[in-house]
Rosetta silent file (secondary structure, phi, psi, omega in degrees, C-alpha in Angstrom):
SEQUENCE: MLFYDAALESLKNNPGELTDSSIETYQWNLKKLYDFSPELDCSAIDERLIREFKAHMQELGNKPATVTKALSVFRIFVNRLRREGLIENDPFKGVRIGRVYTRRGFLTVRELKMLYLNFSDNKFLLTREECECVKVFLFSCFTGLRYSDLQSLTCNEIFDWKIRKQTQKTGESVYIPIPVQARLLLPSQLNGNGPVFHVVENSTFNKRLRRAAKKIGFTKYLHCHLARHTFATTCISLGIPLPATSKLLGHRNLDTTLIYAKYVDSFLDKEMKKFNRL
SCORE:     score description
SCORE:     0.000 S_00000001
   1 L     0.000  142.982  179.820    0.000    0.000    0.000 S_00000001
   2 E   -68.557  134.262 -175.168    1.210    3.525   -0.782 S_00000001
   3 H   -61.276  -46.248 -176.008    2.497    5.257    2.341 S_00000001
   4 H   -59.964  -45.824  179.260    0.931    8.657    1.632 S_00000001
   5 H   -63.254  -42.093 -179.515   -2.542    7.178    1.099 S_00000001
   6 H   -66.037  -38.333 -179.966   -2.222    4.995    4.200 S_00000001
   7 H   -66.058  -44.684  178.660   -1.076    7.932    6.317 S_00000001
   8 H   -64.712  -37.454  178.165   -3.996   10.127    5.230 S_00000001
   9 H   -64.571  -41.095  177.685   -6.405    7.248    5.831 S_00000001
  10 H   -63.360  -38.841  179.122   -4.995    6.801    9.336 S_00000001
  11 H   -65.983  -40.229 -178.608   -5.423   10.520    9.961 S_00000001
  12 H   -70.665  -28.448 -175.860   -9.031   10.413    8.746 S_00000001
  13 L   -83.369    4.134  179.657   -9.886    7.385   10.899 S_00000001
  14 L  -125.813   61.008 -178.366   -9.118    9.187   14.153 S_00000001
  15 L   -64.595  140.638  177.834  -11.628   12.073   14.292 S_00000001
  16 L    83.134   -8.088 -178.189  -11.412   14.300   17.349 S_00000001
  17 L   -75.641  -32.403 -175.397   -7.947   13.026   18.248 S_00000001
  18 L  -126.567  156.630  174.358   -6.160   16.133   16.946 S_00000001
  19 L   -76.423  164.010  179.179   -6.857   19.839   16.640 S_00000001
  20 H   -60.015  -39.204 -178.680   -7.383   21.372   13.192 S_00000001
  21 H   -67.068  -36.404  177.553   -3.987   23.094   13.376 S_00000001
  22 H   -67.638  -40.116  178.064   -2.236   19.786   14.190 S_00000001
  23 H   -61.629  -43.127  178.788   -3.976   18.064   11.273 S_00000001
  24 H   -62.004  -40.934  179.034   -2.836   20.856    8.941 S_00000001
  25 H   -62.927  -44.658  178.754    0.731   20.507   10.231 S_00000001
  26 H   -61.883  -46.697 -178.290    0.684   16.747    9.631 S_00000001
  27 H   -63.059  -41.067 -179.968   -0.753   17.134    6.138 S_00000001
  28 H   -61.394  -43.847 -178.019    1.761   19.838    5.230 S_00000001
  29 H   -76.021  -33.146  174.355    4.715   17.699    6.300 S_00000001
  30 H   -64.885  -32.251  178.773    3.357   14.521    4.700 S_00000001
  31 H   -64.117  -32.813  176.977    3.102   16.484    1.442 S_00000001
  32 H   -60.874  -42.160  179.240    6.868   17.040    1.578 S_00000001
  33 H   -68.668  -39.008  178.251    7.364   13.273    1.571 S_00000001
  34 H   -62.249  -42.484  178.819    4.817   12.852   -1.231 S_00000001
  35 H   -64.482  -31.822  178.658    6.666   15.402   -3.382 S_00000001
  36 H   -73.666  -42.891 -177.784    9.889   13.493   -2.736 S_00000001
  37 L  -148.710   84.229 -175.580    8.446   10.057   -3.546 S_00000001
  38 L   -60.217  -30.323 -176.220    4.783   10.044   -4.700 S_00000001
  39 L  -102.919   24.773 -177.260    4.680    6.277   -5.256 S_00000001
  40 L   -64.422  120.857  177.487    6.390    5.322   -1.999 S_00000001
  41 E   -90.765  146.732 -179.711    5.151    1.935   -0.850 S_00000001
  42 H   -54.962  -36.580 -176.692    5.011    1.093    2.854 S_00000001
  43 H   -72.655  -13.756 -176.431    7.243   -1.920    2.243 S_00000001
  44 H   -94.093   -0.724 -177.125    9.958    0.268    0.680 S_00000001
  45 L   -80.676  118.562  176.486   10.563    2.445    3.740 S_00000001
  46 L  -143.235 -178.786 -176.541   13.976    1.791    5.252 S_00000001
  47 H   -61.362  -38.377 -179.558   16.827    3.700    6.852 S_00000001
  48 H   -61.035  -44.197 -179.102   18.397    4.513    3.485 S_00000001
  49 H   -64.610  -40.327  179.488   15.201    6.124    2.189 S_00000001
  50 H   -60.457  -43.769 -179.755   14.824    8.200    5.353 S_00000001
  51 H   -67.906  -34.933  176.564   18.365    9.528    4.973 S_00000001
  52 H   -67.119  -38.922  177.657   17.756   10.279    1.284 S_00000001
  53 H   -63.743  -42.522  178.027   14.585   12.174    2.194 S_00000001
  54 H   -61.858  -46.467  179.572   16.526   14.185    4.774 S_00000001
  55 H   -62.726  -37.743  178.536   19.274   14.988    2.259 S_00000001
  56 H   -60.506  -46.499  179.721   16.613   15.976   -0.309 S_00000001
  57 H   -65.138  -38.908  178.574   15.068   18.527    2.064 S_00000001
  58 H   -65.575  -38.727  178.081   18.490   19.935    2.945 S_00000001
  59 H   -65.100  -30.107  178.069   19.354   20.307   -0.757 S_00000001
  60 L   -76.343   -7.635  178.013   16.119   22.264   -1.228 S_00000001
  61 L    90.657   14.627  177.592   17.352   24.721    1.397 S_00000001
  62 L   -65.107  143.379  177.988   14.934   23.804    4.187 S_00000001
  63 L   -69.858  155.786 -179.943   15.987   25.056    7.616 S_00000001
  64 H   -53.648  -39.691 -179.519   17.111   22.477   10.220 S_00000001
  65 H   -65.185  -36.191  179.027   13.909   22.977   12.226 S_00000001
  66 H   -67.798  -43.217  178.774   11.804   22.317    9.102 S_00000001
  67 H   -62.673  -45.413 -179.724   13.742   19.142    8.292 S_00000001
  68 H   -61.205  -42.271 -179.821   13.436   17.919   11.886 S_00000001
  69 H   -64.195  -43.869 -179.116    9.683   18.546   11.936 S_00000001
  70 H   -63.556  -41.161  178.598    9.123   16.689    8.650 S_00000001
  71 H   -67.390  -37.273  178.761   11.126   13.692    9.861 S_00000001
  72 H   -63.494  -42.836  178.059    9.264   13.685   13.176 S_00000001
  73 H   -66.362  -40.503  176.596    5.904   13.601   11.388 S_00000001
  74 H   -56.433  -46.952 -179.340    7.205   10.868    9.080 S_00000001
  75 H   -64.868  -39.066  178.434    8.156    8.797   12.132 S_00000001
  76 H   -55.992  -45.257 -176.134    4.766    9.390   13.796 S_00000001
  77 H   -79.786  -27.815  171.985    2.951    7.872   10.817 S_00000001
  78 H   -61.664  -45.138  179.597    5.446    5.069   10.378 S_00000001
  79 H   -64.832  -37.211  176.971    4.739    4.083   13.989 S_00000001
  80 H   -61.783  -47.002 -176.450    0.985    4.336   13.384 S_00000001
  81 H   -72.351  -25.736  172.443    1.187    2.080   10.361 S_00000001
  82 H   -65.752  -41.286  178.144    3.407   -0.367   12.239 S_00000001
  83 H   -65.323  -28.698  179.201    0.665   -0.677   14.856 S_00000001
  84 L   -87.078   -1.374  176.559   -1.810   -1.295   12.049 S_00000001
  85 L    82.920   10.211 -179.118    0.443   -4.022   10.608 S_00000001
  86 L   -87.656  -18.880  175.785    1.232   -2.218    7.351 S_00000001
  87 L  -128.262  132.133 -174.625    4.922   -1.801    8.196 S_00000001
  88 L   -82.935  -62.569 -173.665    6.883   -4.618    9.848 S_00000001
  89 L   -98.957  170.712  179.960   10.158   -3.259   11.193 S_00000001
  90 L   -93.659  104.014 -178.659   11.177    0.121   12.569 S_00000001
  91 L   -72.191  -14.918 -179.483   13.068    1.964    9.793 S_00000001
  92 L   -90.129    1.562 -174.780   13.872    4.814   12.196 S_00000001
  93 L   -56.747  -38.804 -178.836   15.746    2.546   14.607 S_00000001
  94 L   -99.796   11.216 -177.406   19.145    3.659   13.332 S_00000001
  95 L  -110.925  125.467  176.135   18.142    7.264   12.596 S_00000001
  96 L  -101.613  114.162 -178.674   18.630   10.028   15.145 S_00000001
  97 L   -79.336  -42.863 -179.370   16.334   12.940   14.378 S_00000001
  98 L    75.833 -174.896  178.849   17.445   15.131   17.266 S_00000001
  99 L  -131.619  144.341  176.021   15.925   18.463   18.242 S_00000001
 100 L  -114.496  121.319 -179.043   16.490   21.945   16.898 S_00000001
 101 L   -97.572  119.956  176.072   16.064   24.749   19.376 S_00000001
 102 L  -108.662  153.840 -178.870   15.039   28.073   17.921 S_00000001
 103 L   -65.031  129.629 -176.750   14.752   31.286   19.875 S_00000001
 104 L   -99.105  126.812  178.901   11.237   31.586   21.229 S_00000001
 105 L   -71.835  151.370  177.210    9.596   34.979   21.248 S_00000001
 106 L  -163.216  164.318  172.432    7.919   36.210   24.414 S_00000001
 107 L   -91.535  137.607  172.589    6.872   39.380   26.212 S_00000001
 108 L   -70.936  167.841  178.064    9.036   40.537   29.071 S_00000001
 109 H   -57.936  -41.688  179.344    7.336   41.180   32.411 S_00000001
 110 H   -62.615  -43.399 -179.797    7.484   44.909   31.651 S_00000001
 111 H   -67.492  -37.596  178.108    5.902   44.429   28.206 S_00000001
 112 H   -62.963  -44.055  177.598    3.180   42.199   29.643 S_00000001
 113 H   -61.349  -41.662 -178.504    2.294   44.847   32.228 S_00000001
 114 H   -63.603  -45.307  179.885    2.249   47.502   29.518 S_00000001
 115 H   -63.256  -42.427 -178.599   -0.088   45.498   27.256 S_00000001
 116 H   -62.821  -45.925 -178.917   -2.408   44.704   30.167 S_00000001
 117 H   -69.262  -40.563  178.177   -2.627   48.356   31.290 S_00000001
 118 H   -60.936  -40.332  178.603   -2.989   49.664   27.739 S_00000001
 119 H   -67.219  -44.539 -179.382   -5.869   47.260   27.180 S_00000001
 120 H   -60.139  -38.215 -175.613   -7.541   48.141   30.498 S_00000001
 121 H   -84.663  -24.459 -170.194   -7.342   51.866   29.733 S_00000001
 122 H  -126.880   18.083 -177.912   -8.160   51.809   26.022 S_00000001
 123 H   -62.014  -20.976  179.569  -10.439   48.832   25.355 S_00000001
 124 H   -65.626  -16.151  179.305  -13.163   51.291   24.333 S_00000001
 125 H   -80.683  -11.228 -172.372  -11.156   51.845   21.117 S_00000001
 126 L  -100.310  153.779  170.618  -11.609   48.223   20.062 S_00000001
 127 L   -73.142  167.120  179.718  -14.403   46.342   18.359 S_00000001
 128 H   -60.382  -41.061 -179.210  -16.056   43.539   20.327 S_00000001
 129 H   -66.745  -41.423  178.802  -14.150   40.936   18.290 S_00000001
 130 H   -65.715  -40.128  179.017  -10.800   42.681   18.802 S_00000001
 131 H   -61.089  -42.032  179.613  -11.482   43.032   22.513 S_00000001
 132 H   -63.792  -40.394  179.888  -12.175   39.307   22.799 S_00000001
 133 H   -63.182  -42.731  179.655   -8.907   38.439   21.036 S_00000001
 134 H   -66.613  -38.937  177.292   -6.847   40.585   23.413 S_00000001
 135 H   -59.481  -46.920 -178.819   -8.653   39.064   26.408 S_00000001
 136 H   -63.199  -43.902  179.881   -7.894   35.547   25.191 S_00000001
 137 H   -61.231  -48.614 -179.401   -4.249   36.417   24.500 S_00000001
 138 H   -65.098  -37.910  178.648   -3.751   37.990   27.932 S_00000001
 139 H   -61.106  -38.269  176.788   -5.550   35.122   29.649 S_00000001
 140 H   -67.760  -36.802  177.678   -3.055   32.758   28.030 S_00000001
 141 H   -60.678  -30.657 -176.598   -0.168   34.980   29.179 S_00000001
 142 H   -99.080   -6.996 -179.093   -1.365   34.541   32.778 S_00000001
 143 H  -127.703  -20.295  179.817   -2.339   30.849   32.620 S_00000001
 144 L    80.726    6.701 -179.362   -0.163   29.274   29.901 S_00000001
 145 L   -66.941  138.009  175.426   -3.082   27.616   28.105 S_00000001
 146 L   -69.593  163.314  177.706   -2.437   26.737   24.473 S_00000001
 147 H   -55.501  -45.823 -178.287   -4.589   28.157   21.697 S_00000001
 148 H   -63.807  -33.800 -179.652   -6.349   24.794   21.248 S_00000001
 149 H   -77.423  -29.035  174.040   -7.113   24.615   24.979 S_00000001
 150 H   -68.829  -36.703  177.010   -8.479   28.156   25.001 S_00000001
 151 H   -61.935  -39.528 -173.779  -10.765   27.142   22.139 S_00000001
 152 H   -97.768   -1.777 -178.077  -12.101   24.176   24.084 S_00000001
 153 L   -62.943  124.252  179.821  -12.089   25.710   27.588 S_00000001
 154 E  -112.122  160.025 -176.589  -15.562   25.366   29.120 S_00000001
 155 H   -59.457  -36.189 -177.821  -17.109   27.048   32.129 S_00000001
 156 H   -75.916   -1.699  174.039  -17.315   23.795   34.103 S_00000001
 157 H   -91.846    0.840  175.765  -13.526   23.433   33.818 S_00000001
 158 E  -119.244  122.826  178.803  -13.168   26.489   36.056 S_00000001
 159 E  -145.938  131.250  178.187  -14.105   26.185   39.708 S_00000001
 160 L    55.818   41.268  179.899  -13.057   28.273   42.683 S_00000001
 161 L    58.587   33.927  175.810  -10.685   30.264   40.413 S_00000001
 162 E  -129.560  140.455  174.316   -8.863   27.084   39.400 S_00000001
 163 E  -100.767  126.382  173.058   -8.614   25.525   35.936 S_00000001
 164 E  -124.780  112.325 -170.260   -8.727   21.743   35.788 S_00000001
 165 E  -149.872  146.922  171.379   -8.441   20.567   32.216 S_00000001
 166 E   -93.440  123.357 -174.213   -7.125   17.797   29.994 S_00000001
 167 L   -72.512  148.807 -177.837   -4.994   19.407   27.292 S_00000001
 168 L   -71.308  -41.133 -171.425   -5.832   18.870   23.638 S_00000001
 169 L   -72.440  -48.059 -172.977   -2.286   18.422   22.334 S_00000001
 170 L  -110.441  -13.903 -176.771   -0.788   15.919   24.789 S_00000001
 171 L    80.355    1.116  178.722   -3.745   14.680   26.803 S_00000001
 172 L   -71.324  145.131  175.377   -1.988   15.769   30.010 S_00000001
 173 E   -88.528  134.863  178.027   -4.192   17.056   32.840 S_00000001
 174 E  -119.497  148.067  174.736   -3.351   20.534   34.105 S_00000001
 175 E  -125.616  116.601 -174.337   -4.281   22.310   37.308 S_00000001
 176 E  -131.133  108.349  170.409   -3.836   26.092   37.105 S_00000001
 177 E   -65.106  132.396 -173.760   -4.795   28.545   39.868 S_00000001
 178 L   -87.707  120.583  177.614   -5.980   31.663   38.044 S_00000001
 179 L   -63.420  159.145 -177.944   -4.093   34.888   38.950 S_00000001
 180 H   -56.561  -43.607 -177.768   -6.112   37.991   39.820 S_00000001
 181 H   -57.671  -39.204 -178.611   -5.168   39.709   36.554 S_00000001
 182 H   -75.365  -30.837  178.858   -6.608   36.797   34.553 S_00000001
 183 H   -60.352  -35.647 -177.997   -9.790   36.606   36.660 S_00000001
 184 L   -70.952  -11.899  179.785  -10.665   40.118   35.498 S_00000001
 185 L   -92.483  -11.237 -177.494  -10.582   38.918   31.889 S_00000001
 186 L   -78.687  154.707  173.595  -13.211   36.217   32.427 S_00000001
 187 L   -59.412  154.517 -177.676  -16.916   36.684   31.666 S_00000001
 188 L   -66.054  -27.440  178.849  -18.980   37.822   34.642 S_00000001
 189 L  -120.582  131.789  176.774  -20.929   34.556   34.604 S_00000001
 190 L  -124.000   80.765 -176.002  -19.401   31.087   34.297 S_00000001
 191 L  -117.868  148.862  174.632  -22.355   28.745   34.207 S_00000001
 192 L    72.208 -158.056 -177.689  -22.955   25.389   32.553 S_00000001
 193 L  -114.914   22.893  177.668  -20.621   23.717   30.096 S_00000001
 194 L   -74.215  167.531 -179.903  -20.537   26.416   27.431 S_00000001
 195 E   -67.786  146.021  177.656  -17.285   27.917   26.122 S_00000001
 196 L   -75.282  -43.957 -179.403  -15.534   30.532   28.252 S_00000001
 197 L  -123.456  158.518  170.507  -14.262   32.481   25.248 S_00000001
 198 L   -99.395  104.722 -175.095  -15.169   32.734   21.597 S_00000001
 199 L  -107.421  114.376 -176.128  -11.847   31.845   19.922 S_00000001
 200 L   -81.792  174.564  179.535  -11.813   32.279   16.164 S_00000001
 201 L   -54.404  149.026 -167.821   -9.640   30.505   13.582 S_00000001
 202 H   -53.647  -52.559 -175.588   -5.900   31.000   14.110 S_00000001
 203 H   -66.403  -38.433  176.814   -5.011   33.385   11.278 S_00000001
 204 H   -64.400  -41.747  178.652   -8.102   35.532   11.884 S_00000001
 205 H   -58.293  -48.649 -176.784   -7.290   35.612   15.589 S_00000001
 206 H   -65.105  -38.996  178.354   -3.729   36.812   14.972 S_00000001
 207 H   -63.874  -44.842  178.719   -4.806   39.521   12.515 S_00000001
 208 H   -65.047  -39.598 -179.444   -7.395   40.882   14.957 S_00000001
 209 H   -61.357  -47.018 -178.792   -4.916   40.676   17.822 S_00000001
 210 H   -68.501  -36.562  177.587   -2.267   42.708   16.003 S_00000001
 211 H   -65.146  -41.736  179.207   -4.814   45.243   14.794 S_00000001
 212 H   -65.422  -43.482 -179.280   -6.116   45.660   18.343 S_00000001
 213 H   -59.284  -41.368  179.344   -2.620   45.997   19.798 S_00000001
 214 H   -62.822  -40.425 -179.218   -1.831   48.778   17.347 S_00000001
 215 H   -63.306  -34.150 -176.853   -5.013   50.640   18.306 S_00000001
 216 L   -97.821   12.430  172.025   -4.126   50.614   22.003 S_00000001
 217 L    84.070   25.009  177.843   -0.526   51.683   21.419 S_00000001
 218 L  -113.614  116.542 -168.295    1.336   48.384   21.696 S_00000001
 219 L   -98.793  -11.616 -178.105    3.720   47.916   18.787 S_00000001
 220 L   -66.471  141.627 -178.701    5.420   44.559   19.436 S_00000001
 221 L   -67.505  123.566 -176.400    4.482   41.837   16.921 S_00000001
 222 L  -115.525  147.705  168.567    1.968   39.500   18.553 S_00000001
 223 L  -151.407  163.319 -167.430    0.635   36.040   17.728 S_00000001
 224 H   -58.896  -41.398 -174.219   -1.316   33.541   19.794 S_00000001
 225 H   -75.730  -14.254  175.522    1.514   31.182   20.804 S_00000001
 226 H   -59.875  -29.448 -177.774    3.633   34.093   22.032 S_00000001
 227 H   -65.423  -43.598 -179.972    1.319   34.130   25.050 S_00000001
 228 H   -65.047  -40.982  175.945    2.261   30.634   26.223 S_00000001
 229 H   -61.621  -39.326  179.508    5.950   31.463   25.870 S_00000001
 230 H   -63.180  -42.060  177.840    5.321   34.625   27.868 S_00000001
 231 H   -59.589  -45.587 -177.585    3.690   32.639   30.661 S_00000001
 232 H   -62.161  -48.288 -177.683    6.654   30.262   30.841 S_00000001
 233 H   -70.647  -31.309  177.307    9.306   32.978   30.940 S_00000001
 234 H   -67.423  -43.163  176.824    7.263   35.072   33.396 S_00000001
 235 H   -55.554  -45.174 -178.450    6.986   32.127   35.789 S_00000001
 236 H   -67.732  -41.370  178.797   10.756   31.712   35.650 S_00000001
 237 H   -62.091  -35.133 -178.433   11.362   35.466   36.049 S_00000001
 238 L   -80.793   -5.599  177.629    9.142   35.526   39.144 S_00000001
 239 L    88.988   12.832  175.157   11.111   32.672   40.690 S_00000001
 240 L   -67.192  127.057 -176.726    8.461   29.958   40.407 S_00000001
 241 L   -54.253  145.886 -177.487   10.430   26.671   40.602 S_00000001
 242 H   -58.045  -41.649  177.895   10.986   24.918   37.291 S_00000001
 243 H   -60.725  -37.128  178.552    9.136   21.709   38.308 S_00000001
 244 H   -69.178  -42.146  177.331    6.078   23.814   39.232 S_00000001
 245 H   -60.718  -42.355  179.078    6.320   25.790   35.971 S_00000001
 246 H   -61.319  -42.149  179.752    6.591   22.526   34.059 S_00000001
 247 H   -65.923  -41.872  179.483    3.491   21.161   35.796 S_00000001
 248 H   -63.366  -36.111 -179.592    1.491   24.331   35.076 S_00000001
 249 H   -78.726  -14.740 -178.140    2.452   24.128   31.397 S_00000001
 250 L    76.729   25.360  177.251    1.509   20.459   31.191 S_00000001
 251 L   -74.728  140.833  176.095    4.980   19.449   30.013 S_00000001
 252 L   -81.731  -24.648 -173.356    5.793   15.754   30.211 S_00000001
 253 L  -129.785  130.488  179.839    9.509   16.434   30.422 S_00000001
 254 H   -62.059  -27.446  179.472   11.315   19.058   32.509 S_00000001
 255 H   -59.045  -33.819  178.810   13.831   19.461   29.667 S_00000001
 256 H   -64.245  -40.313  179.323   11.091   21.126   27.619 S_00000001
 257 H   -68.914  -35.143 -179.052   10.593   23.722   30.347 S_00000001
 258 H   -62.282  -22.466  177.551   14.329   24.299   30.637 S_00000001
 259 H   -57.303  -38.994 -177.975   14.314   25.635   27.076 S_00000001
 260 H   -72.007  -30.769 -174.319   12.613   28.773   28.370 S_00000001
 261 H   -61.499  -32.982 -175.838   15.024   29.272   31.247 S_00000001
 262 L   -73.062   -9.028  178.305   17.941   30.113   28.975 S_00000001
 263 L   -97.060   -3.166 -175.874   16.059   33.147   27.652 S_00000001
 264 L  -107.289  104.059 -176.620   15.456   34.720   31.051 S_00000001
 265 H   -61.304  -39.344 -177.345   18.464   36.756   32.154 S_00000001
 266 H   -62.493  -34.424  177.469   17.120   37.328   35.664 S_00000001
 267 H   -64.435  -45.462  179.984   16.932   33.557   36.189 S_00000001
 268 H   -66.463  -39.365  177.691   20.536   33.136   35.127 S_00000001
 269 H   -59.301  -45.969 -178.170   21.619   36.099   37.263 S_00000001
 270 H   -62.930  -43.529 -178.103   19.939   34.601   40.307 S_00000001
 271 H   -66.745  -38.924 -178.343   21.451   31.173   39.754 S_00000001
 272 H   -71.433  -19.701  176.492   24.970   32.506   39.236 S_00000001
 273 H   -65.151  -15.844  178.599   24.788   34.412   42.533 S_00000001
 274 H   -64.299  -20.459  176.158   25.102   31.023   44.192 S_00000001
 275 H   -65.204  -25.042 -177.856   28.825   31.284   43.443 S_00000001
 276 H   -67.200  -15.126 -178.506   28.969   34.043   46.055 S_00000001
 277 H   -83.737  -10.100 -177.927   28.370   31.418   48.726 S_00000001
 278 L   -65.425    0.000    0.000   31.678   29.657   47.997 S_00000001
């Protein structure tokens, strides 16, 4: 059976398992493999082919992060098809994909305060839709919820100013006490199991967010995932222990949380002061 067809069929047979943005990411990266080898049969996948695919993407000028992502998606579907019995052995056994760390954008504590105050003072300048986008973005800055989790957040997942939710991306359960600043962004009534926010499609959300920011005098380039990065770096800047920050973010591995620590100068300053105790 052709790998591309089998992969798409596997994706179609698991409705509700992934968010729309994750499905788009998978399809986009599978298309790279299809362009490389449209008639690739499941039985023809081996270590040599994987390395040729990697070299092909590098020759096309793809960035290391792009190559790594495409290989990771390739491996995900190889493993799926192995479970379904369409592929026998693990062709990735001798292939190390590795990880590529790119600098993650975020708002500093000062910038977060500025955006929050600018919004509080000038929200009357915004349309209802723009106002909602800024609320959602700021709520994520103070809670760390992903875009997909903000979309699916329901009123019954908030009780006593605490969020208890199973995340869409990883399935991890998170428990997040809601800071005062974020409480003020919530609707006045949280009843039933309806959505807390109205979160529009990703590209529309980002366009409205940037338009709103400009209206209220905030010029830094914003997009939805910047908020989660901001939450992580703010936690570290405030001195919240890394294991606690990791738990709030719903990370499975502390190493993922440590990625943010290297971008926070105050964290590094504080840690290096320990040398003074020698």
